[in-house]
LOSE-528810 format. One record per residue (C-alpha): z, y, x. Coordinates in steps of 0.2 Angstrom, whole numbers, plus 5000, padded with zeros to 4 digits. Example, Ala and Ser with C-alpha at 12.3 -4.5 7.8 and 13.67 -1.06 7.14 Angstrom:
<sites>
503949785062/503649955068/
</sites>
This chain:
<sites>
576149185133/574549265140/574549445145/573349585138/572449705149/572849885143/572149985157/570849945171/569649815172/570249705186/568949785198/569649925209/568650085207/568750275202/567750285186/568650315169/568850125166/569550085183/571150095193/571450075212/573150025218/574150075203/575950115205/577250165193/576850175174/577650265159/577450235141/577950365128/578550345110/576750345104/576150205115/575250325127/575150245144/575250355160/574750275177/575050335194/573350285201/573950295219/572350255229/571350375218/572650515220/572750545202/573750515186/572750425172/573250435154/572650295143/572850315124/573450175114/571950055112/570750165123/569450075133/569550215147/570750335154/570750525156/571350605172/572850725168/573450765186/572550775202/570650785207/570350605213/570350675231/571950665241/572750825247/574250945247/573651095238/574251135220/572751045212/572950885221/574050735223/574250625238/574650435235/575650465219/576850315217/577850345201/577850455185/579050505171/578450615156/579650715146/579550755127/578550905130/577250805140/577750885157/577450755171/578550725185/577650635199/578350555215/576950605227/577250485241/575950545253/576750705257/578550665251/578650785237/579150785219/577850875208/577950935190/576350955181/576251045164/575150975150/573351035151/573551115168/572451105183/573851125195/575651065198/577151135206/578351065218/580151045213/580950935226/580750925245/579351065245/579151075264/578150915263/578850855279/579550675280/581350675285/583150625281/583950795278/584850835262/583250935256/582050805262/581350635256/580250505264/578950405254/579750425237/579150265227/580150285211/581050415201/582150425185/583050555175/584850555167/585150635151/585750795160/584150825169/584650765186/583250675195/583550515205/582350475219/582050305228/581950385246/581050225253/580850265271/582550345273/583350185265/584350285252/584250345234/584450535232/585050635217/584450815214/584950945201/583451025192/584051205189/582851255175/582751175158/582250985158/581650895143/581850705145/580850575137/582250555124/583350705127/583050895126/584151015134/583951205134/585151345136/584951525133/586351655136/586351835130/587751955134/587952125124/589352255128/589652395116/590852535121/591452645106/592652795108/593452885094/594353045097/595553115084/596353285086/597853345076/598353525078/600053605072/600853775075/601853705089/600953555096/599253475098/599153285098/597553205104/597253015101/595852925109/595452745104/594152645114/593452485108/592652365120/591652235112/590952095123/589951965115/589351805125/588151705115/587751535122/586551425112/586451245119/585551115110/585350935115/584350815104/584250635106/583050595092/584450635079/585750735089/585850925089/587351035093/587451225094/588951315102/589251495099/590651585109/591151755103/592451855113/593052015106/594252115116/595152265108/595952395119/596852545112/597352685123/598452825118/
</sites>
């Protein structure tokens, strides 16, 4: 069965119809293709059926500032169109927001090759699990590393978001009863602590909301 060219024209170059040393690719649910155009230091997006690509990350010039990429080797795109890029040239993982001109480092941000726990060397591939943990092929260090991404992550098929709100209300009611022989004062203090945690995870058709309410009543005489 013959193949069909969906990106590039078989001639290496840097114009909109060309790629040069493409690495990893990602195809979303709409058939949009993202290509780590490694030797052009950019990420190209090819819409389904398009004859040319659009640069969505990087400037086409290799470098380590926030607007540049340096030999990107792999890419994953989440359901909110955030791109996660294995930037092999400076051994970092970059997250790039949609329609942004700059990215931010989220893993191994020193940009120094190494085999420490906070370092990677020539990351060539990456993947996410359903909890937002990122797995990185740490090529030059001969290992695969897993990193926890602390803020919210939306995977290509799973959305995870958490918000927590805590409210504490202290209410004191004092009642005084007076007779000819004795005065009795009763003070009742109510402590209300509400912890609201809204966690939702959707996997196309799955959604859960958890609400935890804790009410503590303390009566002091």
